[in-house]
Structures are given as C-alpha cells and as structure tokens.
C-alpha positions as CSV (number, residue, x, y, z in Angstrom):
1,M,28.4,-106.9,31.0
2,A,27.8,-104.0,28.5
3,D,30.0,-105.9,26.3
4,I,28.4,-108.7,26.3
5,I,25.0,-107.3,25.6
6,A,26.2,-105.0,22.5
7,K,27.9,-108.3,21.3
8,T,24.9,-110.3,21.5
9,I,22.1,-107.6,20.0
10,A,24.6,-106.0,17.4
11,P,23.2,-109.1,14.9
12,D,19.7,-107.7,15.2
13,I,20.6,-103.9,15.1
14,A,22.3,-104.7,11.8
15,L,18.7,-106.1,10.7
16,I,17.1,-102.8,11.9
17,H,19.4,-100.5,9.9
18,A,19.0,-102.9,6.8
19,E,14.8,-102.6,7.2
20,L,15.1,-98.8,7.8
21,K,17.3,-98.2,4.9
22,R,14.7,-100.1,2.8
23,R,12.1,-97.6,4.2
24,N,14.1,-94.8,3.4
25,H,15.0,-93.8,6.9
26,A,18.5,-95.3,7.2
27,N,19.5,-92.2,9.7
28,S,16.8,-93.5,12.2
29,T,18.7,-96.6,13.5
30,F,19.6,-95.0,16.7
31,S,16.1,-93.6,17.3
32,V,14.4,-97.2,17.0
33,V,17.3,-99.0,18.8
34,F,17.6,-96.8,22.0
35,G,13.8,-95.0,21.6
36,H,11.7,-98.1,20.9
37,A,13.7,-101.4,22.0
38,L,15.9,-100.2,25.1
39,D,14.1,-97.7,26.6
40,G,10.5,-98.7,25.5
41,L,10.3,-102.3,25.2
42,F,13.0,-103.4,27.6
43,W,10.8,-102.0,30.4
44,D,7.8,-103.6,29.3
45,R,9.5,-107.0,29.2
46,L,11.3,-106.5,32.6
47,R,7.6,-105.7,34.1
48,D,6.2,-108.8,32.5
49,R,8.8,-111.0,34.7
50,G,7.9,-109.1,37.7
51,A,11.7,-107.4,37.8
52,L,10.4,-104.0,38.3
53,P,9.2,-102.5,41.9
54,K,5.6,-101.4,42.1
55,T,5.1,-97.6,41.7
56,T,1.6,-97.0,42.7
57,L,1.0,-94.9,45.4
58,T,-0.2,-96.4,48.9
59,L,-1.0,-94.8,52.1
60,E,2.9,-94.9,53.3
61,E,4.1,-93.4,50.0
62,P,1.0,-91.1,49.0
63,F,2.5,-88.7,46.7
64,W,5.7,-90.3,45.1
65,R,6.6,-93.7,44.8
66,G,9.4,-93.5,42.0
67,A,13.1,-92.5,42.1
68,Y,15.3,-89.1,41.6
69,W,18.7,-89.4,40.4
70,A,21.3,-86.8,39.4
71,V,24.4,-87.1,37.6
72,F,27.4,-85.2,38.5
73,P,29.6,-84.0,37.0
74,K,27.0,-82.6,33.9
75,R,27.3,-84.6,31.0
76,T,27.3,-83.3,27.6
77,G,25.8,-85.1,24.3
78,T,23.2,-87.0,26.6
79,V,20.2,-88.5,25.3
80,G,16.8,-89.6,26.3
81,T,13.3,-90.7,25.2
82,N,9.9,-88.9,25.7
83,H,6.2,-90.1,24.7
84,L,3.5,-88.3,23.9
85,I,0.3,-90.6,24.1
86,E,-3.0,-90.4,22.7
87,A,-5.9,-93.1,23.0
88,R,-4.7,-94.8,19.9
89,A,-1.0,-94.2,19.4
90,T,2.0,-93.1,21.0
91,L,4.6,-90.5,19.7
92,V,8.0,-91.7,20.8
93,M,10.8,-89.0,20.5
94,T,14.4,-89.7,20.8
95,W,16.1,-86.4,22.2
96,S,19.7,-84.8,22.3
97,D,20.9,-81.7,23.1
98,A,21.1,-80.7,19.5
99,V,17.5,-81.6,18.8
100,T,15.2,-81.2,21.9
101,N,13.7,-77.7,21.1
102,R,12.6,-78.9,17.8
103,L,11.2,-81.9,19.2
104,N,9.3,-80.3,21.8
105,A,8.0,-77.6,19.5
106,Y,6.8,-80.6,17.3
107,A,5.1,-82.4,20.0
108,Q,3.1,-79.5,21.4
109,A,1.7,-78.9,17.8
110,T,-2.0,-79.1,17.4
111,E,-1.3,-80.9,14.2
112,T,0.6,-83.6,15.9
113,R,-2.0,-84.8,18.0
114,E,-4.4,-85.1,15.3
115,M,-2.1,-87.1,13.2
116,L,-1.6,-89.5,16.2
117,K,-5.1,-90.6,16.1
118,S,-4.6,-91.9,12.7
119,Y,-1.8,-94.2,13.3
120,G,-1.4,-97.3,15.6
121,H,2.0,-96.9,17.0
122,I,4.8,-94.2,15.7
123,G,8.5,-94.0,16.8
124,A,9.9,-90.4,15.6
125,G,13.4,-90.5,14.0
126,G,15.4,-88.8,11.0
127,L,14.2,-85.4,11.4
128,D,16.3,-84.3,9.0
129,Q,14.2,-85.9,6.2
130,Q,11.5,-84.9,4.4
131,S,9.1,-86.9,6.6
132,P,9.9,-86.8,10.2
133,L,7.8,-89.6,11.4
134,L,8.6,-93.3,10.8
135,A,5.5,-95.3,11.3
136,I,5.8,-99.1,13.8
137,R,2.2,-100.4,12.8
138,G,1.5,-103.2,15.4
139,K,3.0,-106.2,16.7
140,D,3.4,-107.6,13.3
141,D,5.6,-105.0,12.0
142,R,9.2,-106.2,11.2
143,L,11.1,-103.4,13.1
144,H,8.9,-104.3,16.1
145,I,9.4,-108.0,15.8
146,I,13.3,-107.4,15.7
147,S,12.8,-104.4,18.5
148,D,11.3,-106.8,20.9
149,R,13.7,-109.6,20.2
150,I,16.5,-107.1,21.5
151,A,14.8,-106.0,24.5
152,R,14.2,-109.5,25.6
153,S,17.8,-110.2,24.9
154,V,19.0,-107.5,27.2
155,V,16.4,-108.3,30.1
156,S,17.6,-112.2,29.7
157,A,21.1,-110.7,30.4
158,F,20.0,-108.9,33.5
159,I,17.6,-111.6,34.6
160,D,19.6,-114.7,34.1
161,S,23.1,-113.6,34.8
162,A,24.6,-113.1,38.5
163,Q,26.0,-109.6,37.7
164,G,22.7,-108.7,36.4
165,R,20.7,-110.0,39.1
166,A,23.0,-108.0,41.4
167,L,22.0,-104.6,39.7
168,L,18.4,-105.5,39.9
169,E,18.2,-106.9,43.5
170,A,19.9,-104.0,44.7
171,V,19.3,-103.6,48.6
172,P,18.5,-100.1,49.3
173,A,19.3,-98.6,52.8
174,K,16.5,-96.0,53.3
175,P,16.7,-92.9,55.5
176,G,17.2,-93.7,58.9
177,V,19.8,-94.7,61.6
178,Y,21.7,-98.4,61.0
179,S,23.9,-100.1,63.0
180,G,24.8,-103.7,64.0
181,D,26.5,-106.4,61.8
182,I,26.4,-104.9,58.0
183,R,27.9,-107.8,56.4
184,L,27.8,-108.1,52.6
185,K,27.0,-111.3,50.6
186,S,28.2,-112.2,46.9
187,N,26.4,-110.6,44.1
188,T,24.9,-108.0,46.0
189,T,24.3,-104.2,45.2
190,V,23.8,-101.9,48.1
191,Y,22.1,-98.0,47.9
192,I,22.6,-96.0,50.8
193,D,20.1,-93.0,50.9
194,G,21.3,-89.5,51.4
195,S,19.4,-89.5,54.5
196,A,21.1,-92.6,56.0
197,V,23.4,-92.4,58.7
198,I,25.7,-95.8,59.3
199,K,27.0,-96.3,62.8
200,S,28.9,-99.6,61.9
201,P,31.2,-100.6,59.0
202,L,30.5,-102.6,56.2
203,L,32.1,-106.0,56.3
204,I,33.1,-107.2,52.9
205,E,34.7,-110.7,53.5
206,N,35.4,-113.7,51.1
207,V,32.8,-112.5,48.4
208,E,32.8,-111.4,45.1
209,N,30.6,-109.1,42.8
210,V,29.7,-106.2,45.4
211,I,28.9,-102.8,44.7
212,V,28.0,-100.4,47.3
213,L,26.5,-96.8,45.9
214,S,26.1,-94.5,48.5
215,D,25.0,-90.9,49.4
216,G,24.8,-91.7,53.0
217,L,26.9,-90.4,56.2
218,F,29.1,-93.2,57.9
219,V,29.6,-91.5,61.6
220,D,31.9,-92.9,64.2
221,A,31.3,-96.4,62.5
222,G,34.5,-98.2,62.6
223,Q,36.8,-99.1,59.4
224,T,35.1,-100.6,56.7
225,I,36.8,-104.3,55.8
226,I,37.4,-105.5,52.4
227,R,39.2,-108.7,52.6
228,N,39.8,-111.8,50.8
229,S,37.1,-110.7,47.8
230,K,37.4,-109.6,44.1
231,N,35.3,-107.5,42.0
232,V,34.4,-104.9,45.0
233,T,33.1,-101.6,44.0
234,I,32.6,-98.4,46.9
235,D,31.0,-95.3,45.2
236,G,30.3,-92.1,47.1
237,T,30.7,-93.0,50.7
238,I,31.1,-90.2,53.2
239,H,32.8,-90.9,56.5
240,I,33.2,-88.5,59.8
241,N,35.2,-89.8,62.7
242,Q,36.5,-93.2,61.9
243,K,38.8,-93.6,64.9
244,H,41.2,-96.3,63.9
245,G,41.0,-96.1,59.9
246,T,38.4,-95.6,57.5
247,M,38.9,-98.5,55.1
248,A,41.5,-101.6,54.6
249,C,41.7,-104.1,51.9
250,F,43.4,-107.1,52.5
251,N,44.1,-109.7,49.9
252,S,41.8,-108.5,47.3
253,T,41.6,-108.1,43.7
254,N,39.4,-105.8,41.1
255,V,38.7,-103.5,43.9
256,R,37.2,-99.9,43.0
257,E,37.4,-96.8,45.6
258,I,35.6,-94.1,44.1
259,G,34.2,-90.8,45.4
260,I,35.1,-91.6,48.9
261,R,34.9,-88.4,51.1
262,L,36.4,-88.5,54.5
263,I,37.3,-86.7,57.7
264,G,38.9,-88.9,60.1
265,G,40.6,-88.1,63.9
266,G,41.9,-90.4,66.3
267,Q,45.2,-92.5,66.8
268,W,46.4,-94.7,63.6
269,S,43.2,-93.4,61.7
270,D,44.8,-93.9,58.3
271,G,42.4,-93.6,55.4
272,L,42.4,-95.9,52.6
273,G,44.8,-98.8,53.6
274,H,45.9,-101.7,51.4
275,F,47.4,-104.9,52.3
276,A,48.8,-107.4,49.4
277,C,45.7,-106.0,47.0
278,Q,46.2,-106.0,43.4
279,D,44.4,-104.4,40.5
280,V,42.9,-101.7,42.6
281,E,41.5,-98.0,41.0
282,I,41.1,-94.9,43.7
283,R,39.5,-92.1,42.0
284,N,37.8,-88.8,42.7
285,V,38.4,-89.1,46.6
286,F,38.5,-86.1,49.4
287,L,40.7,-87.4,52.3
288,R,41.5,-85.9,55.7
289,T,43.0,-87.9,58.2
290,S,45.2,-87.8,61.4
291,D,47.4,-90.5,60.2
292,D,48.4,-91.4,56.4
293,N,45.8,-90.8,53.8
294,I,46.6,-93.9,51.5
295,T,48.8,-96.4,52.1
296,I,50.2,-99.5,50.1
297,Y,51.6,-102.5,52.2
298,N,52.0,-106.3,52.0
299,H,52.3,-108.7,54.6
300,R,51.0,-107.7,58.0
301,W,49.0,-109.8,60.4
302,D,47.4,-112.6,58.8
303,T,47.7,-111.3,55.2
304,W,50.5,-112.5,53.0
305,G,51.2,-111.3,49.6
306,D,52.4,-108.9,46.7
307,S,50.6,-105.5,45.9
308,R,50.4,-104.6,42.3
309,N,48.6,-102.8,39.6
310,I,47.2,-99.9,41.6
311,R,46.1,-96.5,40.1
312,V,45.0,-93.4,41.7
313,S,44.0,-90.4,40.1
314,E,41.8,-87.3,41.0
315,A,42.7,-87.1,44.8
316,T,42.7,-84.3,47.2
317,L,44.8,-85.2,50.4
318,W,45.3,-83.5,53.8
319,A,47.4,-85.3,56.5
320,D,47.5,-84.0,59.8
321,V,50.1,-85.8,61.2
322,A,51.6,-88.5,58.7
323,H,52.2,-89.1,55.3
324,N,49.8,-88.1,52.2
325,V,50.9,-91.4,50.7
326,M,52.8,-94.1,52.5
327,M,54.4,-97.6,51.2
328,G,56.5,-100.6,52.0
329,I,57.1,-100.5,55.7
330,H,55.1,-103.6,56.2
331,G,56.2,-107.0,54.3
332,N,57.1,-110.2,55.0
333,T,60.7,-111.4,56.0
334,P,61.2,-114.7,54.6
335,S,60.8,-117.6,57.1
336,A,60.4,-121.5,57.0
337,H,56.6,-120.9,57.0
338,H,56.4,-118.1,54.5
339,P,59.8,-118.2,52.8
340,D,59.0,-115.6,49.8
341,A,59.9,-112.1,50.2
342,E,57.3,-109.7,48.7
343,V,56.6,-107.0,46.2
344,I,54.9,-103.6,45.6
345,E,55.0,-102.9,41.9
346,N,53.3,-101.1,38.9
347,V,51.6,-98.3,40.7
348,T,50.6,-94.9,39.6
349,F,49.5,-91.6,41.6
350,R,48.2,-89.0,39.0
351,N,46.8,-85.8,39.1
352,V,46.7,-85.0,43.0
353,D,46.4,-82.1,45.1
354,V,47.9,-82.1,48.6
355,L,46.6,-79.6,51.0
356,D,49.1,-80.2,53.7
357,H,51.4,-82.6,55.0
358,D,52.7,-82.2,58.6
359,E,55.0,-84.8,60.9
360,D,57.0,-83.8,63.5
361,E,59.4,-86.9,63.3
362,P,61.9,-86.7,60.8
363,D,62.0,-90.5,60.3
364,Y,58.4,-90.6,59.1
365,Q,58.2,-87.2,56.8
366,G,57.3,-87.1,53.4
367,A,54.2,-86.0,51.7
368,I,55.2,-89.2,49.4
369,G,56.9,-91.4,51.6
370,L,58.4,-94.5,50.3
371,M,59.7,-96.4,53.7
372,V,60.9,-99.7,52.5
373,G,61.4,-102.4,55.1
374,D,60.7,-106.2,55.8
375,D,62.3,-107.6,52.5
376,N,60.0,-105.5,50.4
377,L,61.1,-104.4,46.7
378,V,59.2,-101.1,45.4
379,R,59.4,-100.9,41.9
380,N,57.8,-99.0,38.8
381,I,56.0,-96.5,40.7
382,T,55.1,-93.0,39.2
383,F,53.9,-89.8,40.5
384,E,52.6,-87.4,37.9
385,D,50.8,-83.9,38.3
386,W,50.9,-83.2,41.9
387,R,50.1,-79.7,43.3
388,V,51.2,-79.6,46.8
389,E,49.9,-76.4,48.7
390,R,51.7,-76.4,52.0
391,I,53.8,-78.5,54.6
392,E,53.7,-77.5,57.5
393,E,56.3,-79.6,58.7
394,G,58.1,-82.7,56.8
395,K,59.4,-83.4,53.5
396,L,58.2,-83.2,50.1
397,F,59.4,-86.9,49.2
398,S,61.1,-89.3,51.0
399,L,62.6,-92.7,49.5
400,Q,64.2,-94.9,51.9
401,V,65.4,-98.6,52.1
402,L,65.4,-99.1,55.8
403,Y,65.1,-101.1,59.0
404,N,62.7,-99.4,61.6
405,Q,63.0,-100.9,64.8
406,K,59.4,-100.5,65.6
407,Y,57.8,-102.3,62.9
408,N,60.7,-104.1,60.7
409,T,62.0,-107.7,61.2
410,S,64.4,-106.8,58.3
411,P,65.5,-103.9,56.3
412,G,64.3,-103.6,52.9
413,R,65.3,-105.1,49.8
414,G,65.5,-102.0,47.5
415,I,63.4,-99.3,45.5
416,D,63.9,-99.4,41.9
417,D,62.5,-97.5,39.1
418,I,60.7,-94.5,40.4
419,K,59.1,-91.5,38.3
420,F,58.4,-88.3,39.4
421,R,57.0,-85.9,36.8
422,N,55.3,-82.4,37.1
423,I,55.5,-82.1,40.7
424,H,55.0,-78.5,41.9
425,F,55.1,-77.6,45.5
426,T,54.3,-73.9,46.6
427,G,57.1,-73.8,49.3
428,S,55.0,-72.8,52.1
429,G,55.5,-73.9,55.5
430,A,58.4,-75.3,57.4
431,F,59.7,-78.0,55.1
432,A,63.0,-79.9,55.1
433,P,65.0,-81.2,52.1
434,S,63.4,-84.2,50.5
435,L,65.4,-87.4,50.7
436,I,66.8,-90.6,48.8
437,R,68.8,-93.1,50.6
438,G,69.7,-96.6,50.4
439,Y,70.4,-99.1,53.2
440,S,73.4,-101.4,51.9
441,P,75.4,-102.2,49.0
442,D,72.9,-105.3,48.1
443,R,69.8,-103.0,49.3
444,K,69.9,-99.9,46.9
445,V,67.9,-97.1,45.8
446,R,68.0,-97.3,41.9
447,G,66.7,-95.4,38.9
448,I,64.8,-92.6,40.0
449,S,63.7,-90.0,37.4
450,I,62.9,-86.6,38.7
451,E,61.5,-84.4,35.6
452,N,59.9,-80.9,36.3
453,V,59.8,-81.0,39.9
454,T,59.5,-77.6,41.6
455,V,59.8,-76.1,45.3
456,G,58.8,-72.6,45.3
457,G,59.1,-72.2,42.0
458,K,62.5,-74.0,41.8
459,K,63.5,-76.6,40.0
460,L,65.2,-79.6,41.1
461,T,68.4,-80.0,39.2
462,G,70.6,-82.1,41.7
463,A,71.1,-82.7,45.3
464,Q,71.1,-79.3,47.1
465,P,71.2,-78.6,50.8
466,D,68.0,-76.8,51.3
467,L,65.9,-79.1,48.7
468,L,67.3,-82.4,48.3
469,E,69.7,-85.0,50.3
470,I,71.0,-87.9,48.2
471,G,72.2,-90.2,50.8
472,D,74.6,-93.5,50.4
473,H,73.7,-96.7,48.3
474,V,71.8,-94.9,45.8
475,E,72.5,-95.1,41.8
476,G,71.0,-93.8,38.8
477,V,69.2,-90.5,39.8
478,S,68.3,-88.4,36.9
479,F,66.8,-84.7,35.9
480,K,65.1,-83.0,33.6
C-alpha cells in the first residue's frame, strides 16, 4: 500500500520541491511534505470524511479518550511533528533526534510567540539557513494547495481501497474476557488490548487481508486456525496452556506470524503448525511447547498440496518432549483420487536459539528433524546461525527418508540439498549422534552441506561414532 501511495504523490512532492527551491528553501521539502501535508492536513481531511474516532471526553471516559502506543525495539533516526498554536498562527516543527533540542529552545523563546502573531500559518524548516522559518500564508498559497492535494490523495488511498479501510476499521478487543465463536472476516484488522483475555481460538477461514495486532493473552483458548486464506498477519499474540496446539495453518498463502510468544502443555500440543502452506514468514517468536515447536507438513486430513517459500528467523525454541523443528512426515501417497506426490521446498531457518530439546524415543529425536515419509520430497532447506544450549536427550539433527508405520502409508521420496551453516551446540545434556539415513536406492538423501557445525566446541568433519552417523542410501555429504 505504501508503494502505491508513494507513486501517487511523487509528482506533487516534486512540485513542492520546485516551489521551495524558488523561495530559497530547497532543504525544507521534507518539512513541508511530512509536517504540513502528511502529519497535518492528512488528519484534517480524514476528520472531514468522518474517518477518525471522536476523542471528546465522556462520562464513561472522563480523563482520556485517545490512544497510547509503544515502539519496541527502540528506533533510531525517528521524526515527528510538534505544533505551537497562537490565536492567529501555528508553528509547525518537524523534528528529528538531531535537531529536537534546538527546536524546543526556539519554540520556548518569547520572541517566537511574538513573531507568530504577525503570521497567518507557518511551517518551520531549513534551520541551517539564514531564516529558520518558511511562511505558508493561507489557503491560496501554492505550497498549501499542493500539500492539500497530497493529503487528499493519501486519504483516498485509505478510504477508497479495501486494504486501507481494513486499517481504519480495525476491530478493537478492549480490556475484558472474551469467549465464543471468534471468526474473522475478510479485510479486517483486529487489535487486542493488553488487558484482554481470550478464551477461544481465532478462526481465520476462507478469507483474505486479515491483520491481528495483539498485546492480549490467550488462555486455554484452543488452537487458532488459518485455513484456505491469504494475506494474513498474526502479530504479538501471547498463548498459555493451549492443550492441543497453538496455531495451525492449512492451504494458505502469504501468512506472517510475528512476535508470537507461547508456553503450552498437553498431549500433541505443537506450537506453530503448517500444512501445505506457501509464502510464510515466522519471525521474532518464543515457543515453549510439550510437542514440536514448528512443523511443516503437506497432506493431512482434508488438506492437500505443496509447502514452499517459508522463512523463519529470530526464533527462540524450547521443546519439552519433541522436535524444535519437524518436517516431512505427513504427505500424500498418490492414489486415483489424489495422484500427485507432494514437495516441501525453499525453506530457511536463520538466527535460531534452542534452549532445550528432549525426546526419549530414538525414532523421533532431533532438534532439527526431517522425518520424510508419505512420498514427500524435501529439498532446498537451509539451517543457518543456530545456537543450541542443551539437549536433555536427543540428537542435534536427524535427516531420514523413512516409512513410519504409525503415520505413513508409504516411504518418502527423498531429501535433497540441505545446508547446515554456523550451527553451534554446547554439548550440554545426554545427546546421541546426529543421523543421516536414506530408505532405498531410489529414495535417497543427497547433497548435504555441513559448514562450521560444532558440538561442544568440536567441529563436524565427517562421520564419527559419538557425533554423526551416516547410514545407507546417502550421497554427497560435504564438510567445511
């Protein structure tokens, strides 16, 4: 949306720059565009069209009816606008970290207020020039006319487009306890207040353009479902005690899971599960679960299809009895009704901290687990910049093409092109050697790159009895 708006207003920004250059204020373009048009007239035009909520005090809200916000992590190089209002004039000050102290001193000076009384409307800019002020005198001033046109263009982009209306019509979940059927519609933005407690899962099914921004707490809420949807963002949700999984995504595209924090217990309580999803971003998450932290599968139940283009970064993972990452065990064995085998490809896990991996059953061990069955082909997967603190019981990684009698109807097709780069495990715990193993001559593991992978400070340089087992039907394992 920002790209569309930028292209729309670019010609008018050029006109403002040309006019300022003519007035010897060429360095004030940002001050006028941001301070006067986008952080000034824009709000006036939104208000003219009834698109801003009322902030007048009421009996129910007698002290404050605005909004608070916080930005984390702290941003540097930020800018903003302050106003100094007199009876006949307004001083608009566009500040940044570099000039805010000078602007505050200027605004507080007695001479400044006296000077304001002789102007109609003033935008402050170009503080390094001889004159620190740029005067915009009334509605007939060319700078005002162009700025107003920019403001109206941006307002139109918000109000007259589905994406813009979704932002303006965000549904707030205010402080309180919520339960029942929480089913979200297309073109909806939901903000969940930090004092809200949610007792039911979010249901995001057969929709598009959904944004959930949350500081609230999901307690015993059940599993949030994203199904047959596109353009979905879940940002900032906190989950406690989801007994049968926290979030499951089925046959959906362009999904963003950002800033999710969870501690879950119970049988089969996975963290973030994905079935035949594509174009997924998972970032800045903390996941402690009793089962797998993050899973990527294909066919299961009534879901069919491939998984591809999935990016995971800045994740902290803690699996009590399972994998931190699990891929490939569920897929489609070709049949008359569903003849196509499936693929998991183009997946990256980067900058990951594993606090613990604990799994008693040898067949299911692996902080990184590729258990590839059901005719799945898993290829082009990268694990980079991992730090593994402890493995209570289990393996650092396990790459297997297999037939699991409990879950599979056929063995996997293969594992191809897997990269491990800069993976460092402290060696703490009772860990077993990592494993690479194929299934048969036509269902192999191929093209495994192991670069700068260490266990207890010892670098993996080949198969070693205490660190790495390489089984049958494996081709092309390289070490750097």
